[in-house]
Structure formats: structure tokens, C-alpha cells
C-alpha positions in Angstrom: -34.3 -45.0 -101.6 -33.4 -41.5 -102.4 -32.0 -39.3 -99.7 -31.0 -35.7 -99.7 -27.3 -35.1 -99.5 -27.4 -33.9 -95.9 -29.7 -36.8 -94.7 -27.4 -39.2 -96.5 -24.3 -37.8 -94.9 -25.9 -37.9 -91.5 -27.0 -41.6 -92.0 -23.6 -42.6 -93.2 -21.8 -40.8 -90.4 -24.2 -42.1 -87.7 -24.2 -45.6 -89.0 -20.4 -45.8 -89.4 -19.3 -44.3 -86.1 -22.3 -45.5 -84.0 -21.7 -49.0 -85.2 -18.0 -48.8 -84.5 -18.6 -47.3 -81.0 -21.2 -50.0 -80.0 -18.9 -52.7 -81.4 -16.1 -51.5 -79.2 -18.4 -51.3 -76.1 -19.7 -54.8 -76.8 -16.2 -56.1 -77.4 -15.2 -54.9 -73.9 -18.5 -56.3 -72.4 -18.2 -59.7 -73.9 -14.5 -59.7 -73.6 -14.8 -59.4 -69.8 -17.0 -62.5 -69.7 -14.6 -64.3 -72.0 -11.6 -63.7 -69.8 -13.6 -64.7 -66.7 -14.7 -68.0 -68.4 -11.1 -68.7 -69.5 -9.8 -68.2 -66.0 -12.6 -70.3 -64.6 -12.0 -73.3 -66.9 -8.2 -73.1 -67.3 -6.7 -71.4 -64.3 -9.0 -72.8 -61.6 -9.7 -76.2 -63.1 -7.1 -78.0 -61.0 -5.3 -79.4 -64.1 -8.5 -80.9 -65.7 -9.4 -79.9 -69.2 -13.0 -78.7 -69.8 -15.4 -81.0 -71.7 -16.0 -80.7 -75.4 -19.1 -78.6 -75.1 -17.2 -75.9 -73.2 -14.6 -75.8 -76.0 -17.4 -75.3 -78.6 -18.9 -72.5 -76.5 -15.6 -70.8 -76.0 -14.9 -70.9 -79.7 -18.3 -69.4 -80.4 -17.6 -66.7 -77.8 -14.2 -66.0 -79.3 -15.9 -65.8 -82.8 -18.3 -63.2 -81.4 -15.3 -61.1 -80.2 -13.5 -61.6 -83.5 -16.6 -60.4 -85.4 -16.9 -57.3 -83.2 -13.2 -56.5 -83.8 -13.7 -57.0 -87.5 -16.5 -54.5 -87.5 -13.9 -51.7 -87.0 -12.4 -52.2 -90.5 -14.9 -54.5 -92.4 -18.4 -53.8 -91.1 -20.2 -56.3 -93.4 -17.9 -59.2 -92.7 -17.9 -58.4 -89.0 -21.7 -58.2 -89.0 -21.9 -61.6 -90.6 -19.5 -63.2 -88.2 -21.2 -61.7 -85.2 -24.6 -62.8 -86.3 -23.5 -66.4 -86.9 -21.4 -66.6 -83.7 -24.2 -65.1 -81.6 -26.7 -67.7 -82.8 -24.1 -70.4 -82.2 -23.1 -69.2 -78.7 -26.6 -68.5 -77.4 -28.1 -71.5 -79.1 -25.6 -73.8 -77.4 -26.2 -72.7 -73.8 -29.6 -74.4 -73.6 -31.8 -71.8 -72.1 -35.5 -72.5 -72.0 -36.3 -69.1 -73.4 -34.4 -66.9 -75.9 -31.7 -64.9 -74.1 -32.6 -61.3 -74.9 -29.1 -60.2 -74.1 -28.1 -61.7 -77.4 -30.0 -58.9 -79.1 -27.4 -56.5 -77.9 -25.1 -57.8 -80.6 -27.5 -56.6 -83.3 -27.2 -53.0 -82.3 -24.0 -52.4 -84.3 -25.5 -54.4 -87.2 -28.5 -52.2 -87.2 -26.4 -49.0 -87.1 -24.2 -50.2 -89.9 -27.3 -51.0 -92.0 -28.3 -47.4 -91.8 -25.0 -46.7 -93.6 -25.7 -49.4 -96.2 -29.2 -48.2 -96.8 -27.9 -44.7 -97.4 -25.8 -46.2 -100.2 -22.3 -46.1 -98.6 -20.2 -49.1 -99.3 
């Protein structure tokens, strides 16, 4: 696609900083849940370790957070990690319908894609 210089610069700026800002907000949002789950399973468990499925879910949740943090510096790598970890996390919680809250993680990916479409690397 061919964009004018001003349209291209707006897309690049909006995509870069919009993606970063939403990644930070989502990091704080999902990070609060992560800390809550850690305290639930490890501080209040009465000395018992959680089952294996909880460990897998916590790893996927941590990977989501890592991907969101990676987006600040490496948006493509972070987008890939977030996408894979989101599918792993929400696919493992066994809901009868798709959890639409998982689509929140696509917001920074969509914003970064505006930057990529405009030709910024």
C-alpha cells in the first residue's frame, strides 16, 4: 500500500505508541490476576503444591505477561508470544464458550500491525 508521508507518519506513531500503551495497561491488568493466583496457590495453600494443570496455566499466564513486556522493545516477537500464550492460557481453562476477554490481548497486536502496514520495521 502506498501512503502519503503524513498518513504514514501518523500510522507509525499511533501504532507504535498505542501498541506500547495498551501493552503496559494489559500487563498491569493481567499482572494483578497473576499475583492474585500466585498468592492463592502458594501462600494460602497450606503447604500443598498445586496440581500439574495449575502449573501449566501459571506458565501460560506468565508467558502472556512476558510477551506484553517484550512488546515494549520487540513488538513482533512480543506479539507472537502474546498470541501463542493467550491461546494456551484461555484454551486450558475449559470454558464452554470462547472467553471474549482474551480478545483484549489482540489490541496491541492490531495497533502494532498499523505500524507494520505503514512500512515501519
